[in-house]
C-alpha positions as CSV (number, residue, x, y, z in Angstrom):
1,M,25.8,14.6,12.3
2,P,25.9,10.7,12.7
3,T,27.5,8.9,9.6
4,L,25.7,6.4,7.4
5,T,27.5,3.6,9.4
6,E,26.4,4.9,12.7
7,L,22.9,5.1,11.5
8,Q,22.9,1.5,10.3
9,E,24.3,0.4,13.6
10,K,21.5,2.2,15.5
11,R,19.0,0.6,13.1
12,G,20.3,-2.8,14.2
13,T,20.2,-2.1,17.6
14,L,16.6,-0.6,17.5
15,I,15.6,-4.0,15.8
16,T,17.1,-6.1,18.4
17,Q,15.6,-4.2,21.2
18,A,12.1,-4.2,19.7
19,R,12.4,-8.0,19.1
20,E,13.5,-8.6,22.8
21,R,10.4,-6.4,24.2
22,L,8.1,-8.3,22.1
23,N,9.5,-11.7,23.0
24,Q,9.0,-10.8,26.8
25,I,5.3,-10.7,26.2
26,D,3.9,-14.3,26.9
27,A,0.9,-15.7,28.7
28,N,2.8,-15.2,32.2
29,T,3.4,-11.4,31.8
30,D,1.0,-9.3,33.8
31,E,-1.2,-6.7,31.9
32,A,0.6,-3.6,33.1
33,R,4.0,-4.9,32.0
34,A,2.7,-6.3,28.8
35,T,1.2,-2.9,28.0
36,E,4.5,-1.1,28.9
37,L,6.5,-3.6,26.8
38,Q,4.0,-3.1,23.9
39,T,4.3,0.7,24.1
40,Q,8.1,0.5,24.1
41,H,7.9,-2.0,21.1
42,D,5.6,0.4,19.1
43,A,7.9,3.4,19.8
44,A,11.1,1.6,18.6
45,M,9.2,0.4,15.4
46,A,8.0,4.1,14.8
47,E,11.6,5.2,15.3
48,L,12.8,2.5,13.1
49,D,10.6,3.8,10.3
50,K,11.9,7.3,10.5
51,L,15.5,5.8,10.7
52,D,14.9,3.8,7.6
53,A,13.9,7.0,5.6
54,R,17.1,8.9,6.9
55,I,19.3,6.1,6.0
56,A,17.8,5.8,2.4
57,T,18.4,9.6,2.2
58,E,22.0,9.5,3.4
59,E,22.7,6.5,0.8
60,K,21.5,8.5,-2.1
61,L,23.6,11.5,-0.9
62,V,26.7,9.3,-0.5
63,K,26.2,8.0,-4.0
64,R,25.7,11.4,-5.4
65,E,28.8,12.6,-3.6
66,K,31.0,9.6,-5.0
67,I,29.9,10.5,-8.5
68,L,30.6,14.4,-8.1
69,E,34.1,13.3,-6.7
70,E,34.8,11.1,-9.8
71,E,33.8,14.0,-12.1
72,R,36.1,16.5,-10.2
73,A,38.9,13.9,-10.3
74,S,38.5,13.6,-14.0
75,R,39.0,17.3,-14.6
76,R,42.0,17.9,-12.3
77,P,45.3,18.7,-14.0
78,K,48.0,16.0,-14.1
79,P,51.1,16.3,-11.7
80,D,53.2,17.8,-14.4
81,D,50.7,20.5,-15.1
82,T,50.6,21.8,-11.4
83,Q,54.3,22.0,-11.4
84,H,54.4,24.4,-14.2
85,R,56.4,27.6,-13.7
86,G,56.6,30.9,-15.6
87,A,59.7,32.4,-16.9
88,D,60.0,34.9,-14.1
89,D,58.9,32.4,-11.4
90,E,62.4,32.3,-9.8
91,D,61.5,31.1,-6.2
92,G,59.4,28.1,-7.5
93,A,56.0,29.4,-6.3
94,P,53.0,28.5,-8.5
95,E,51.7,31.4,-10.6
96,Y,48.3,33.0,-10.0
97,R,47.0,32.4,-13.5
98,E,47.8,28.7,-13.1
99,V,46.1,28.4,-9.6
100,F,43.1,30.4,-11.0
101,R,43.0,28.2,-14.1
102,R,42.4,25.2,-11.7
103,I,39.7,27.0,-9.9
104,L,37.7,27.3,-13.1
105,C,38.4,23.4,-13.8
106,G,36.4,22.8,-10.6
107,V,39.3,22.3,-8.1
108,Q,37.9,23.5,-4.7
109,P,40.4,25.6,-2.5
110,G,40.6,22.9,0.2
111,E,42.0,20.5,-2.5
112,M,44.9,22.8,-3.1
113,S,48.4,23.0,-1.5
114,P,49.0,25.6,1.0
115,E,51.3,27.3,-1.5
116,E,48.6,27.5,-4.1
117,R,46.0,29.1,-1.6
118,A,48.5,31.7,-0.7
119,V,49.0,32.6,-4.3
120,L,45.2,32.7,-4.8
121,K,44.8,35.0,-1.6
122,Q,47.5,37.4,-2.7
123,G,46.5,37.7,-6.2
124,V,43.2,39.3,-5.5
125,A,42.9,42.4,-3.4
126,K,39.2,42.5,-3.2
127,F,36.4,40.2,-4.5
128,E,33.9,42.0,-6.8
129,S,30.3,41.7,-5.5
130,R,27.6,42.8,-7.9
131,A,24.1,44.0,-7.0
132,Q,22.2,41.9,-9.6
133,S,20.4,38.9,-8.0
134,T,17.6,36.6,-8.7
135,S,15.0,38.8,-7.0
136,N,12.5,40.1,-9.6
137,T,13.6,43.5,-11.2
138,A,17.3,42.7,-10.0
139,G,17.5,40.1,-12.4
140,G,14.9,37.6,-11.1
141,Y,12.6,38.1,-14.1
142,T,15.2,36.6,-16.4
143,V,15.2,33.3,-14.4
144,P,12.9,30.6,-16.0
145,T,10.5,28.6,-13.6
146,T,10.4,24.8,-14.2
147,L,7.2,22.7,-13.6
148,Y,8.0,19.0,-12.9
149,D,6.3,17.0,-15.4
150,K,4.9,14.4,-12.9
151,I,1.9,15.1,-10.4
152,I,2.4,13.5,-7.0
153,L,-0.9,11.7,-6.4
154,S,-1.9,10.7,-2.9
155,M,-2.7,7.0,-2.4
156,A,-4.9,4.9,-0.4
157,A,-5.4,1.0,-0.6
158,W,-9.1,0.0,-1.6
159,G,-9.0,-3.5,-2.9
160,P,-9.6,-6.4,-3.2
161,M,-13.2,-7.4,-3.7
162,Y,-13.4,-6.2,-7.4
163,D,-10.2,-8.0,-8.4
164,P,-11.2,-11.0,-10.6
165,G,-8.9,-13.4,-8.5
166,I,-10.5,-13.0,-5.2
167,C,-14.1,-14.0,-5.7
168,T,-16.2,-15.6,-8.6
169,E,-16.5,-13.0,-11.3
170,V,-19.6,-12.9,-13.6
171,I,-19.4,-10.5,-16.4
172,T,-22.5,-9.7,-18.6
173,S,-23.2,-7.2,-21.4
174,S,-26.6,-6.4,-20.0
175,G,-28.0,-5.7,-16.7
176,E,-30.9,-8.1,-16.5
177,Q,-31.4,-10.1,-13.4
178,I,-29.4,-13.2,-12.8
179,N,-30.9,-16.1,-10.6
180,L,-28.4,-18.3,-8.7
181,P,-30.0,-21.8,-7.8
182,T,-28.6,-23.0,-4.3
183,I,-29.0,-26.3,-2.5
184,D,-28.0,-27.0,1.2
185,D,-28.3,-30.7,1.6
186,T,-25.7,-30.9,4.2
187,A,-27.9,-31.6,7.2
188,V,-30.2,-34.4,5.4
189,T,-29.4,-37.7,7.0
190,V,-29.8,-41.3,5.4
191,A,-31.9,-43.9,7.3
192,K,-30.9,-47.5,8.1
193,H,-32.8,-50.0,6.0
194,T,-34.5,-53.0,7.7
195,E,-34.9,-56.1,5.6
196,N,-38.3,-56.8,4.2
197,T,-39.4,-53.4,5.2
198,A,-40.8,-50.9,2.8
199,L,-38.9,-47.7,2.1
200,T,-40.4,-44.6,3.6
201,D,-42.1,-42.2,1.1
202,D,-43.3,-39.3,3.1
203,G,-41.3,-36.4,1.2
204,S,-39.2,-35.7,4.4
205,K,-36.1,-36.1,2.6
206,D,-36.9,-34.2,-0.4
207,V,-34.2,-31.6,-1.7
208,T,-34.9,-28.1,-0.9
209,V,-33.8,-25.7,-3.6
210,G,-33.1,-21.9,-2.9
211,Q,-32.2,-18.9,-4.9
212,K,-29.9,-16.0,-4.7
213,V,-30.3,-13.1,-7.2
214,L,-27.8,-10.8,-8.8
215,N,-29.0,-7.4,-10.1
216,A,-27.0,-4.5,-11.6
217,Y,-26.9,-1.4,-9.3
218,I,-25.3,1.6,-11.0
219,Y,-23.1,4.1,-9.3
220,D,-21.7,7.4,-10.7
221,T,-18.8,9.9,-10.0
222,T,-20.9,13.0,-10.9
223,F,-19.4,15.3,-13.6
224,V,-15.9,16.9,-13.2
225,K,-15.6,20.0,-15.5
226,W,-12.3,21.6,-16.7
227,S,-11.7,24.7,-19.0
228,I,-10.6,24.7,-22.6
229,E,-7.7,27.0,-21.4
230,L,-6.4,24.3,-18.9
231,S,-6.9,21.7,-21.4
232,Q,-4.7,23.6,-24.0
233,D,-2.1,25.3,-21.7
234,S,-1.3,22.6,-19.2
235,I,1.7,20.3,-19.8
236,F,-0.5,17.4,-18.4
237,N,-3.1,15.6,-20.2
238,W,-6.4,16.4,-18.0
239,E,-8.5,14.0,-19.7
240,Q,-6.2,11.1,-18.9
241,L,-5.5,12.2,-15.4
242,L,-9.1,12.7,-14.5
243,A,-10.1,9.5,-16.2
244,D,-7.6,7.6,-13.9
245,L,-8.8,9.5,-10.9
246,L,-12.5,8.8,-11.6
247,G,-11.6,5.1,-12.1
248,E,-10.1,4.8,-8.8
249,R,-13.1,6.5,-7.4
250,L,-15.4,4.0,-8.8
251,G,-13.1,1.1,-7.6
252,R,-13.1,2.2,-4.2
253,R,-17.0,2.6,-4.1
254,A,-17.3,-0.9,-5.6
255,N,-15.0,-2.6,-2.9
256,I,-16.9,-0.7,-0.2
257,E,-20.3,-2.0,-1.5
258,L,-18.9,-5.6,-2.0
259,T,-17.4,-5.6,1.4
260,T,-20.3,-3.9,3.5
261,G,-23.3,-3.4,1.4
262,D,-26.5,-3.9,3.0
263,G,-28.1,-5.9,0.3
264,S,-31.1,-3.7,0.2
265,G,-30.8,-1.6,-3.1
266,D,-27.0,-2.3,-3.0
267,P,-24.9,-5.4,-3.2
268,N,-25.0,-7.8,-0.4
269,G,-21.5,-7.3,0.8
270,I,-19.4,-10.3,1.9
271,V,-18.9,-9.2,5.5
272,T,-22.6,-8.5,5.8
273,A,-23.7,-11.9,4.1
274,S,-21.2,-14.0,6.3
275,S,-22.4,-16.0,9.2
276,L,-20.9,-15.9,12.6
277,G,-17.9,-18.1,13.3
278,K,-16.4,-16.7,16.4
279,T,-17.3,-14.0,19.0
280,A,-13.9,-12.4,20.5
281,A,-13.8,-12.1,24.2
282,A,-12.4,-8.6,24.1
283,V,-13.8,-5.4,22.8
284,A,-10.7,-4.2,20.8
285,A,-8.3,-7.2,20.8
286,I,-8.0,-10.6,19.1
287,T,-6.2,-13.6,20.3
288,A,-4.5,-16.5,18.3
289,D,-6.9,-19.0,19.6
290,E,-9.8,-16.9,18.4
291,L,-8.3,-16.9,14.9
292,I,-7.8,-20.6,15.0
293,D,-11.6,-21.0,16.3
294,L,-12.6,-18.8,13.2
295,Q,-10.8,-20.9,10.8
296,H,-12.2,-24.3,12.1
297,S,-15.9,-22.8,12.2
298,V,-15.7,-23.1,8.5
299,D,-16.1,-26.7,7.3
300,P,-13.0,-28.5,6.0
301,A,-14.7,-28.9,2.5
302,Y,-14.4,-25.1,2.2
303,R,-10.9,-24.5,3.7
304,V,-9.3,-26.8,1.0
305,S,-10.6,-24.4,-1.8
306,P,-7.8,-22.3,-3.7
307,K,-9.7,-19.2,-2.8
308,A,-10.0,-19.9,0.9
309,R,-8.5,-17.0,2.6
310,F,-8.7,-14.3,5.5
311,Q,-9.7,-10.7,5.1
312,F,-9.2,-7.8,7.6
313,N,-8.0,-4.2,7.6
314,D,-4.5,-2.9,7.9
315,T,-5.1,-2.0,11.6
316,T,-6.3,-5.6,12.5
317,L,-3.3,-6.9,10.7
318,K,-1.0,-4.8,12.9
319,T,-2.7,-6.5,15.8
320,I,-2.6,-10.0,14.4
321,R,1.3,-9.8,13.2
322,K,1.9,-9.5,17.1
323,L,0.1,-12.7,18.1
324,K,2.1,-16.0,18.9
325,D,1.0,-19.7,19.4
326,G,1.8,-21.7,22.4
327,Q,5.4,-22.4,21.3
328,G,5.9,-18.8,21.0
329,Q,6.0,-18.8,17.1
330,Y,4.3,-15.9,15.3
331,L,1.0,-16.9,13.5
332,W,1.9,-14.4,10.9
333,N,4.4,-15.6,8.1
334,G,6.0,-12.7,6.3
335,G,6.9,-14.9,3.2
336,D,9.5,-13.5,0.6
337,L,8.1,-11.1,-1.9
338,S,11.4,-11.0,-3.7
339,K,10.8,-14.8,-4.6
340,G,7.1,-14.3,-5.2
341,I,6.1,-15.9,-1.8
342,S,3.3,-13.9,-0.4
343,P,2.7,-13.6,3.6
344,T,0.2,-16.0,5.1
345,L,-1.7,-16.3,8.3
346,L,-2.1,-19.8,9.8
347,G,-1.1,-21.3,6.3
348,Y,-3.7,-19.3,4.3
349,N,-3.4,-16.2,2.0
350,Y,-5.1,-13.0,3.1
351,S,-6.3,-9.8,1.8
352,I,-5.9,-6.2,3.2
353,N,-9.4,-4.7,2.9
354,Q,-9.5,-1.2,4.2
355,A,-13.4,-1.1,3.9
356,M,-13.6,-3.7,6.9
357,A,-13.9,-2.3,10.4
358,S,-11.1,-2.1,12.9
359,P,-11.5,-3.7,16.5
360,A,-14.1,-1.9,18.4
361,T,-17.3,-3.0,20.1
362,G,-19.6,-5.2,18.1
363,N,-17.4,-4.9,14.8
364,K,-16.9,-7.7,12.4
365,T,-13.2,-7.3,12.1
366,V,-12.1,-10.6,10.4
367,I,-13.6,-13.1,7.7
368,F,-12.3,-16.2,6.6
369,G,-13.5,-18.9,4.1
370,D,-13.9,-19.9,0.6
371,H,-14.3,-16.7,-1.5
372,S,-15.3,-18.6,-4.7
373,K,-19.0,-18.8,-3.1
374,Y,-19.2,-15.1,-3.3
375,F,-20.2,-13.9,-6.7
376,V,-19.4,-10.5,-8.1
377,R,-21.6,-9.5,-11.1
378,K,-20.2,-6.9,-13.3
379,V,-22.1,-5.4,-16.3
380,G,-19.2,-4.8,-18.9
381,A,-16.3,-2.7,-17.7
382,P,-16.5,0.6,-15.7
383,I,-17.3,3.5,-18.2
384,I,-15.6,6.8,-18.3
385,G,-17.3,9.4,-20.8
386,V,-16.1,12.9,-21.8
387,M,-18.7,15.5,-22.8
388,R,-17.1,17.9,-25.5
389,E,-20.4,19.5,-26.7
390,R,-22.6,19.9,-23.6
391,F,-20.0,22.1,-21.8
392,W,-18.6,23.9,-24.9
393,P,-16.2,25.3,-24.9
394,D,-15.2,23.6,-21.6
395,L,-15.2,19.9,-21.1
396,G,-16.8,17.6,-18.6
397,I,-16.1,14.0,-17.7
398,A,-17.8,11.4,-15.5
399,G,-17.7,7.6,-14.8
400,L,-20.3,4.9,-14.1
401,I,-20.2,1.4,-13.0
402,R,-22.8,-1.4,-12.6
403,L,-22.3,-4.3,-10.3
404,D,-23.8,-6.6,-7.6
405,G,-22.5,-9.0,-5.2
406,E,-24.0,-12.0,-3.2
407,L,-22.7,-14.9,-1.2
408,A,-24.3,-18.1,-2.6
409,D,-23.4,-20.1,0.5
410,T,-23.3,-18.5,3.7
411,A,-21.5,-21.5,5.3
412,A,-18.6,-20.9,3.1
413,V,-17.5,-17.5,4.8
414,K,-17.6,-16.7,8.4
415,H,-16.7,-13.7,10.6
416,L,-15.1,-13.0,13.8
417,I,-17.0,-10.2,15.8
418,Q,-15.7,-8.4,18.8
419,A,-17.4,-8.6,22.2
C-alpha cells in the first residue's frame, strides 16, 4: 500500500502531466491530436480527484494514529517498572504477572522485548475461547444500536436568480400588477441646425414610452404528511427537516422560472428575454473569440454596471475553463477564495446556473450583461405552513411562493446560442 508521501508525489506528477497535455493544445494542433490530449487531460483530472480523496483519508488516519500512539505512550510503565523482579526471580527474567499487567495497560506484544514475549507465551498453555458473541441470542440482543444524529442530505446547486444581490429585487406585501415604464431613446438622432431655418415640428422625434409588467405567479410544493408516531419517536425534528427541504424545492423552482420561464403564465426568464449577442460556429463547443464577441455585443454603458456578469451552467464552465487567448493565457481566472477574491471570466464575475442548457444544437448556453435590468418581483417571503388539525392525529406541511421576473431592457443582457 503506498504511503502518504508516495500519494502526494503521485499527485504532483499528475498535475504536471495534466498541465503539459493541456499546454500542447493550441491553434496549430490538429483535431485528432487535440482530442487525444484533451481525453488524456480529463482522465488525469479524474484520477487526481480520486487521489485527493485518498490523500485526505490517509491524512486523517495518520493524525488518528499519532493521537493513539501518544495515548499509549502515556500509559506505558517507566523503565524502572519494567525491570521489577520478584523475590524468586533468580535468573533475572521478567515475571508473567508483570508482563500481563503491561498488556492490560494497553502495551501491544510487538512493543515488548523478546524476553517479555517469551514469558507471556509460556505463562498460558491455552487461551480461553467462549461461544458468546454479538449475534442475536448469543449475546447480540444485549448490544445497543446507535442512530447518528445527523441526516446526510443530497445536494444540488440551484441558484442564483432568486438571490437578492444578482438582479434588481422588488418586494411587495400584496400581489397586484406592477407596471414598469420603459424608454429606448438610443436610436434617436439630433439634426444639424441651419441658421434662420425654422425647427422641424413633425413629431418624428417624439419619445416612445413602453411598458413591462410584473405579476405574481404562485407555485406550491403540495402537501407532505407524516405520522404522529414519527413526530414523537424520531430523534429528528421532522417539522424543521421538512420545512428546510420544501424551502429548497421552492428555491429550485423559482430559479428555473426566473431563468427559462416562457413569460406566458410564468415569469419571463432572463435567458428567454435576452437578445441574441453571438451565434457559435460549433454545435457543442465555444471559442474564446466567441465569448469576447458576446461581451462586446453588449453596449459599454451596460458593461460598467456593478451587476454586469456572465451566467452559464457547470458543464459550460468546464469547457470555458480550458479556453486560452492568443498569448496562451487562460480566460478564466481562479481568484483566491481564501482571500475573498472570486473567480472571474474576462474580468467579470460569473454565476453558475444549473437551470441553463449545456452546449448542444440551438441551445442558449451563455448570457452576459447588466443583470440589474432584470427585475425579480417577490410577494413577501416563501411561506411554509403546517396543518395540525386537518390531518389529525397526523401532520401535513406544504410551501408556497409568489414571484415574477422580467427583463426591462432587452439590450442589457444578451446570449450566445450554439449553431
